[in-house]
N, CA, C and O atoms as CSV, one atom per row, in Angstrom:
chain,resi,resn,atom,element,x,y,z
A,1,MET,N,N,104.635,131.327,250.090
A,1,MET,CA,C,104.693,132.771,250.197
A,1,MET,C,C,105.330,133.328,248.928
A,1,MET,O,O,106.385,132.872,248.487
A,2,ASP,N,N,104.664,134.321,248.358
A,2,ASP,CA,C,105.168,134.921,247.123
A,2,ASP,C,C,106.264,135.929,247.435
A,2,ASP,O,O,106.187,136.663,248.421
A,3,THR,N,N,107.290,135.957,246.581
A,3,THR,CA,C,108.343,136.961,246.745
A,3,THR,C,C,108.024,138.134,245.840
A,3,THR,O,O,107.529,137.938,244.730
A,4,PRO,N,N,108.298,139.347,246.291
A,4,PRO,CA,C,107.993,140.507,245.440
A,4,PRO,C,C,108.933,140.539,244.242
A,4,PRO,O,O,110.058,140.047,244.329
A,5,PRO,N,N,108.493,141.103,243.136
A,5,PRO,CA,C,109.366,141.197,241.961
A,5,PRO,C,C,110.530,142.133,242.259
A,5,PRO,O,O,110.401,143.035,243.087
A,6,PRO,N,N,111.661,141.930,241.595
A,6,PRO,CA,C,112.816,142.817,241.824
A,6,PRO,C,C,112.485,144.234,241.376
A,6,PRO,O,O,111.696,144.422,240.450
A,7,PRO,N,N,113.082,145.238,242.028
A,7,PRO,CA,C,112.814,146.618,241.619
A,7,PRO,C,C,113.339,146.865,240.212
A,7,PRO,O,O,114.339,146.286,239.788
A,8,GLU,N,N,112.649,147.727,239.515
A,8,GLU,CA,C,113.083,148.051,238.153
A,8,GLU,C,C,114.348,148.889,238.197
A,8,GLU,O,O,114.494,149.768,239.046
A,9,GLN,N,N,115.255,148.611,237.281
A,9,GLN,CA,C,116.491,149.376,237.167
A,9,GLN,C,C,116.233,150.594,236.292
A,9,GLN,O,O,115.531,150.493,235.286
A,10,PRO,N,N,116.791,151.748,236.661
A,10,PRO,CA,C,116.585,152.934,235.820
A,10,PRO,C,C,117.238,152.730,234.461
A,10,PRO,O,O,118.305,152.127,234.345
A,11,THR,N,N,116.583,153.237,233.457
A,11,THR,CA,C,117.094,153.148,232.096
A,11,THR,C,C,117.848,154.428,231.778
A,11,THR,O,O,117.303,155.520,231.935
A,12,PRO,N,N,119.125,154.308,231.322
A,12,PRO,CA,C,119.866,155.525,230.996
A,12,PRO,C,C,119.251,156.209,229.783
A,12,PRO,O,O,118.678,155.540,228.923
A,13,PRO,N,N,119.361,157.530,229.700
A,13,PRO,CA,C,118.837,158.240,228.536
A,13,PRO,C,C,119.514,157.754,227.266
A,13,PRO,O,O,120.650,157.280,227.297
A,14,ALA,N,N,118.816,157.875,226.162
A,14,ALA,CA,C,119.325,157.382,224.885
A,14,ALA,C,C,120.613,158.084,224.465
A,14,ALA,O,O,121.445,157.496,223.774
A,15,ASP,N,N,120.781,159.352,224.885
A,15,ASP,CA,C,121.974,160.094,224.477
A,15,ASP,C,C,123.104,160.000,225.500
A,15,ASP,O,O,124.092,160.725,225.376
A,16,ALA,N,N,122.993,159.134,226.506
A,16,ALA,CA,C,124.029,159.001,227.533
A,16,ALA,C,C,125.304,158.418,226.937
A,16,ALA,O,O,125.262,157.601,226.017
A,17,SER,N,N,126.425,158.847,227.474
A,17,SER,CA,C,127.713,158.325,227.024
A,17,SER,C,C,127.830,156.851,227.403
A,17,SER,O,O,127.462,156.455,228.509
A,18,THR,N,N,128.337,156.058,226.495
A,18,THR,CA,C,128.471,154.632,226.767
A,18,THR,C,C,129.837,154.277,227.313
A,18,THR,O,O,130.070,153.116,227.651
A,19,SER,N,N,130.757,155.240,227.414
A,19,SER,CA,C,132.112,154.907,227.861
A,19,SER,C,C,132.129,154.382,229.297
A,19,SER,O,O,132.854,153.432,229.592
A,20,GLU,N,N,131.349,154.976,230.185
A,20,GLU,CA,C,131.342,154.499,231.558
A,20,GLU,C,C,130.531,153.223,231.690
A,20,GLU,O,O,130.885,152.342,232.474
A,21,THR,N,N,129.457,153.114,230.940
A,21,THR,CA,C,128.622,151.930,231.052
A,21,THR,C,C,129.279,150.728,230.379
A,21,THR,O,O,128.961,149.585,230.709
A,22,ALA,N,N,130.182,150.971,229.451
A,22,ALA,CA,C,130.865,149.879,228.760
A,22,ALA,C,C,132.028,149.344,229.585
A,22,ALA,O,O,132.642,148.347,229.204
A,23,GLY,N,N,132.345,149.989,230.715
A,23,GLY,CA,C,133.400,149.503,231.585
A,23,GLY,C,C,134.800,149.894,231.145
A,23,GLY,O,O,135.775,149.247,231.527
A,24,GLN,N,N,134.907,150.938,230.351
A,24,GLN,CA,C,136.230,151.377,229.927
A,24,GLN,C,C,136.988,151.935,231.127
A,24,GLN,O,O,136.392,152.463,232.066
A,25,THR,N,N,138.312,151.806,231.077
A,25,THR,CA,C,139.120,152.322,232.175
A,25,THR,C,C,139.167,153.837,232.117
A,25,THR,O,O,139.089,154.436,231.045
A,26,ARG,N,N,139.295,154.440,233.274
A,26,ARG,CA,C,139.372,155.893,233.360
A,26,ARG,C,C,140.806,156.340,233.186
A,26,ARG,O,O,141.746,155.560,233.336
A,27,GLU,N,N,140.953,157.611,232.866
A,27,GLU,CA,C,142.279,158.195,232.708
A,27,GLU,C,C,143.014,158.133,234.048
A,27,GLU,O,O,142.441,158.500,235.074
A,28,PRO,N,N,144.271,157.677,234.059
A,28,PRO,CA,C,145.010,157.605,235.325
A,28,PRO,C,C,145.295,158.996,235.877
A,28,PRO,O,O,145.542,159.940,235.127
A,29,THR,N,N,145.257,159.103,237.198
A,29,THR,CA,C,145.544,160.365,237.871
A,29,THR,C,C,146.455,160.099,239.063
A,29,THR,O,O,146.629,158.955,239.485
A,30,ILE,N,N,147.034,161.171,239.599
A,30,ILE,CA,C,147.862,161.092,240.796
A,30,ILE,C,C,147.650,162.380,241.573
A,30,ILE,O,O,147.479,163.439,240.970
A,31,HIS,N,N,147.658,162.311,242.897
A,31,HIS,CA,C,147.518,163.506,243.720
A,31,HIS,C,C,148.803,164.327,243.648
A,31,HIS,O,O,149.896,163.784,243.491
A,32,LEU,N,N,148.652,165.631,243.765
A,32,LEU,CA,C,149.790,166.545,243.671
A,32,LEU,C,C,150.870,166.216,244.689
A,32,LEU,O,O,152.049,166.174,244.337
A,33,ASP,N,N,150.497,165.983,245.939
A,33,ASP,CA,C,151.517,165.691,246.949
A,33,ASP,C,C,152.239,164.381,246.646
A,33,ASP,O,O,153.449,164.277,246.849
A,34,GLN,N,N,151.510,163.395,246.166
A,34,GLN,CA,C,152.124,162.109,245.812
A,34,GLN,C,C,153.065,162.280,244.620
A,34,GLN,O,O,154.122,161.651,244.567
A,35,PHE,N,N,152.685,163.125,243.668
A,35,PHE,CA,C,153.528,163.373,242.504
A,35,PHE,C,C,154.866,163.983,242.913
A,35,PHE,O,O,155.917,163.577,242.416
A,36,LEU,N,N,154.823,164.956,243.819
A,36,LEU,CA,C,156.071,165.580,244.273
A,36,LEU,C,C,156.956,164.566,244.990
A,36,LEU,O,O,158.178,164.593,244.845
A,37,LYS,N,N,156.346,163.678,245.757
A,37,LYS,CA,C,157.121,162.624,246.426
A,37,LYS,C,C,157.718,161.668,245.395
A,37,LYS,O,O,158.880,161.277,245.506
A,38,THR,N,N,156.929,161.296,244.400
A,38,THR,CA,C,157.392,160.362,243.366
A,38,THR,C,C,158.550,160.953,242.561
A,38,THR,O,O,159.473,160.239,242.170
A,39,CYS,N,N,158.491,162.247,242.323
A,39,CYS,CA,C,159.575,162.913,241.584
A,39,CYS,C,C,160.844,163.032,242.414
A,39,CYS,O,O,161.921,163.297,241.880
A,40,GLY,N,N,160.714,162.836,243.719
A,40,GLY,CA,C,161.875,162.923,244.588
A,40,GLY,C,C,162.247,164.332,244.991
A,40,GLY,O,O,163.351,164.560,245.486
A,41,VAL,N,N,161.347,165.287,244.790
A,41,VAL,CA,C,161.668,166.670,245.139
A,41,VAL,C,C,161.266,167.014,246.562
A,41,VAL,O,O,161.669,168.054,247.085
A,42,ALA,N,N,160.468,166.146,247.204
A,42,ALA,CA,C,160.021,166.431,248.572
A,42,ALA,C,C,159.547,165.155,249.244
A,42,ALA,O,O,159.115,164.207,248.589
A,43,THR,N,N,159.637,165.155,250.578
A,43,THR,CA,C,159.003,164.084,251.342
A,43,THR,C,C,157.529,164.447,251.465
A,43,THR,O,O,157.114,165.514,251.013
A,44,GLY,N,N,156.739,163.574,252.069
A,44,GLY,CA,C,155.318,163.865,252.236
A,44,GLY,C,C,155.078,165.141,253.021
A,44,GLY,O,O,154.251,165.966,252.632
A,45,GLY,N,N,155.797,165.308,254.122
A,45,GLY,CA,C,155.633,166.510,254.934
A,45,GLY,C,C,156.100,167.763,254.217
A,45,GLY,O,O,155.464,168.813,254.311
A,46,GLN,N,N,157.203,167.653,253.505
A,46,GLN,CA,C,157.712,168.797,252.748
A,46,GLN,C,C,156.738,169.182,251.639
A,46,GLN,O,O,156.482,170.364,251.410
A,47,ALA,N,N,156.196,168.173,250.952
A,47,ALA,CA,C,155.245,168.430,249.871
A,47,ALA,C,C,154.042,169.191,250.406
A,47,ALA,O,O,153.578,170.146,249.783
A,48,LYS,N,N,153.537,168.769,251.561
A,48,LYS,CA,C,152.390,169.431,252.189
A,48,LYS,C,C,152.687,170.904,252.434
A,48,LYS,O,O,151.877,171.771,252.106
A,49,LEU,N,N,153.855,171.181,253.013
A,49,LEU,CA,C,154.217,172.564,253.331
A,49,LEU,C,C,154.426,173.404,252.068
A,49,LEU,O,O,154.016,174.564,252.021
A,50,LEU,N,N,155.056,172.828,251.053
A,50,LEU,CA,C,155.290,173.553,249.802
A,50,LEU,C,C,153.966,173.911,249.117
A,50,LEU,O,O,153.779,175.031,248.642
A,51,ILE,N,N,153.063,172.943,249.081
A,51,ILE,CA,C,151.776,173.162,248.409
A,51,ILE,C,C,150.939,174.173,249.185
A,51,ILE,O,O,150.443,175.142,248.609
A,52,GLN,N,N,150.780,173.953,250.485
A,52,GLN,CA,C,149.961,174.857,251.288
A,52,GLN,C,C,150.576,176.247,251.386
A,52,GLN,O,O,149.869,177.228,251.617
A,53,GLY,N,N,151.895,176.333,251.211
A,53,GLY,CA,C,152.571,177.626,251.237
A,53,GLY,C,C,152.480,178.381,249.926
A,53,GLY,O,O,152.994,179.494,249.819
A,54,GLY,N,N,151.832,177.795,248.922
A,54,GLY,CA,C,151.646,178.475,247.643
A,54,GLY,C,C,152.864,178.479,246.756
A,54,GLY,O,O,152.974,179.323,245.868
A,55,GLU,N,N,153.786,177.554,246.973
A,55,GLU,CA,C,155.022,177.526,246.200
A,55,GLU,C,C,154.945,176.647,244.951
A,55,GLU,O,O,155.917,176.545,244.202
A,56,VAL,N,N,153.798,176.014,244.728
A,56,VAL,CA,C,153.648,175.075,243.610
A,56,VAL,C,C,152.583,175.592,242.656
A,56,VAL,O,O,151.526,176.055,243.086
A,57,THR,N,N,152.865,175.511,241.354
A,57,THR,CA,C,151.844,175.838,240.363
A,57,THR,C,C,151.550,174.605,239.521
A,57,THR,O,O,152.421,173.770,239.280
A,58,VAL,N,N,150.304,174.514,239.083
A,58,VAL,CA,C,149.879,173.441,238.181
A,58,VAL,C,C,149.303,174.116,236.947
A,58,VAL,O,O,148.344,174.883,237.034
A,59,ASN,N,N,149.893,173.825,235.810
A,59,ASN,CA,C,149.473,174.423,234.541
A,59,ASN,C,C,149.422,175.951,234.638
A,59,ASN,O,O,148.508,176.588,234.114
A,60,GLY,N,N,150.418,176.522,235.316
A,60,GLY,CA,C,150.545,177.973,235.397
A,60,GLY,C,C,149.723,178.641,236.480
A,60,GLY,O,O,149.789,179.861,236.627
A,61,GLU,N,N,148.945,177.880,237.248
A,61,GLU,CA,C,148.114,178.461,238.295
A,61,GLU,C,C,148.547,177.945,239.662
A,61,GLU,O,O,148.764,176.746,239.837
A,62,ARG,N,N,148.672,178.850,240.629
A,62,ARG,CA,C,149.065,178.472,241.983
A,62,ARG,C,C,148.065,177.469,242.539
A,62,ARG,O,O,146.854,177.665,242.434
A,63,GLU,N,N,148.574,176.396,243.128
A,63,GLU,CA,C,147.718,175.333,243.659
A,63,GLU,C,C,148.044,175.101,245.126
A,63,GLU,O,O,149.204,174.894,245.481
A,64,THR,N,N,147.021,175.136,245.982
A,64,THR,CA,C,147.240,174.933,247.414
A,64,THR,C,C,146.517,173.692,247.933
A,64,THR,O,O,146.466,173.460,249.140
A,65,ARG,N,N,145.961,172.897,247.022
A,65,ARG,CA,C,145.275,171.665,247.442
A,65,ARG,C,C,146.203,170.471,247.234
A,65,ARG,O,O,146.590,170.166,246.106
A,66,ARG,N,N,146.556,169.800,248.325
A,66,ARG,CA,C,147.455,168.643,248.241
A,66,ARG,C,C,146.848,167.517,247.412
A,66,ARG,O,O,147.568,166.821,246.696
A,67,ARG,N,N,145.549,167.333,247.499
A,67,ARG,CA,C,144.888,166.215,246.830
A,67,ARG,C,C,144.429,166.540,245.419
A,67,ARG,O,O,143.638,165.799,244.836
A,68,ARG,N,N,144.917,167.635,244.868
A,68,ARG,CA,C,144.581,168.010,243.489
A,68,ARG,C,C,144.931,166.838,242.577
A,68,ARG,O,O,146.043,166.313,242.633
A,69,GLN,N,N,143.986,166.432,241.746
A,69,GLN,CA,C,144.202,165.322,240.828
A,69,GLN,C,C,144.975,165.819,239.602
A,69,GLN,O,O,144.534,166.738,238.913
A,70,LEU,N,N,146.110,165.215,239.345
A,70,LEU,CA,C,146.895,165.545,238.162
A,70,LEU,C,C,146.635,164.499,237.096
A,70,LEU,O,O,146.432,163.322,237.392
A,71,ARG,N,N,146.646,164.946,235.858
A,71,ARG,CA,C,146.439,164.048,234.731
A,71,ARG,C,C,147.657,164.107,233.814
A,71,ARG,O,O,148.515,164.978,233.957
A,72,ILE,N,N,147.717,163.193,232.894
A,72,ILE,CA,C,148.830,163.132,231.952
A,72,ILE,C,C,148.988,164.488,231.261
A,72,ILE,O,O,148.008,165.105,230.844
A,73,ASN,N,N,150.229,164.933,231.150
A,73,ASN,CA,C,150.654,166.179,230.506
A,73,ASN,C,C,150.403,167.436,231.335
A,73,ASN,O,O,150.690,168.534,230.859
A,74,ASP,N,N,149.872,167.317,232.570
A,74,ASP,CA,C,149.801,168.484,233.445
A,74,ASP,C,C,151.231,168.915,233.760
A,74,ASP,O,O,152.132,168.081,233.852
A,75,GLU,N,N,151.429,170.212,233.924
A,75,GLU,CA,C,152.755,170.743,234.238
A,75,GLU,C,C,152.771,171.284,235.663
A,75,GLU,O,O,151.975,172.151,236.024
A,76,VAL,N,N,153.686,170.758,236.457
A,76,VAL,CA,C,153.836,171.161,237.849
A,76,VAL,C,C,155.157,171.909,237.960
A,76,VAL,O,O,156.203,171.397,237.562
A,77,GLU,N,N,155.104,173.125,238.505
A,77,GLU,CA,C,156.325,173.924,238.645
A,77,GLU,C,C,156.625,174.165,240.111
A,77,GLU,O,O,155.749,174.517,240.901
A,78,LEU,N,N,157.901,173.963,240.453
A,78,LEU,CA,C,158.386,174.209,241.808
A,78,LEU,C,C,159.809,174.727,241.694
A,78,LEU,O,O,160.652,174.097,241.055
A,79,ASP,N,N,160.080,175.860,242.306
A,79,ASP,CA,C,161.414,176.477,242.292
A,79,ASP,C,C,161.956,176.677,240.877
A,79,ASP,O,O,163.150,176.494,240.636
A,80,GLY,N,N,161.084,177.052,239.946
A,80,GLY,CA,C,161.511,177.326,238.578
A,80,GLY,C,C,161.723,176.097,237.719
A,80,GLY,O,O,162.091,176.222,236.551
A,81,VAL,N,N,161.500,174.915,238.268
A,81,VAL,CA,C,161.653,173.665,237.508
A,81,VAL,C,C,160.258,173.137,237.178
A,81,VAL,O,O,159.393,173.054,238.050
A,82,VAL,N,N,160.050,172.779,235.902
A,82,VAL,CA,C,158.757,172.271,235.467
A,82,VAL,C,C,158.845,170.763,235.323
A,82,VAL,O,O,159.748,170.237,234.672
A,83,TYR,N,N,157.889,170.075,235.943
A,83,TYR,CA,C,157.771,168.626,235.854
A,83,TYR,C,C,156.493,168.310,235.098
A,83,TYR,O,O,155.430,168.843,235.419
A,84,VAL,N,N,156.590,167.449,234.098
A,84,VAL,CA,C,155.412,167.085,233.287
A,84,VAL,C,C,154.937,165.717,233.749
A,84,VAL,O,O,155.729,164.781,233.857
A,85,VAL,N,N,153.644,165.605,234.021
A,85,VAL,CA,C,153.060,164.350,234.502
A,85,VAL,C,C,152.996,163.355,233.344
A,85,VAL,O,O,152.428,163.640,232.290
A,86,ALA,N,N,153.592,162.184,233.565
A,86,ALA,CA,C,153.554,161.084,232.601
A,86,ALA,C,C,153.252,159.818,233.384
A,86,ALA,O,O,154.124,159.269,234.057
A,87,LEU,N,N,152.015,159.364,233.292
A,87,LEU,CA,C,151.584,158.175,234.027
A,87,LEU,C,C,151.450,157.004,233.074
A,87,LEU,O,O,151.152,157.173,231.891
A,88,GLY,N,N,151.672,155.826,233.603
A,88,GLY,CA,C,151.586,154.664,232.721
A,88,GLY,C,C,150.743,153.569,233.251
A,88,GLY,O,O,150.592,152.536,232.599
């Protein structure tokens, strides 16, 4: 019994970025609620309430999404204190 040939793989366009196809690592990120917990300014429940209550800004803009992805050098402000994201 003959086996069918394997399906053809799509060919990426010639101008496609090679960074993802080359297997390079992505920029590290952290969720906003996790960042506040890591900084020690809130527990998980407190972080949720602070964020949903509109008390947190990210890069100068009010943020109400707990799962907002933060990247290196993002600035998170809470109660007049600015925390700069530094991931390693």
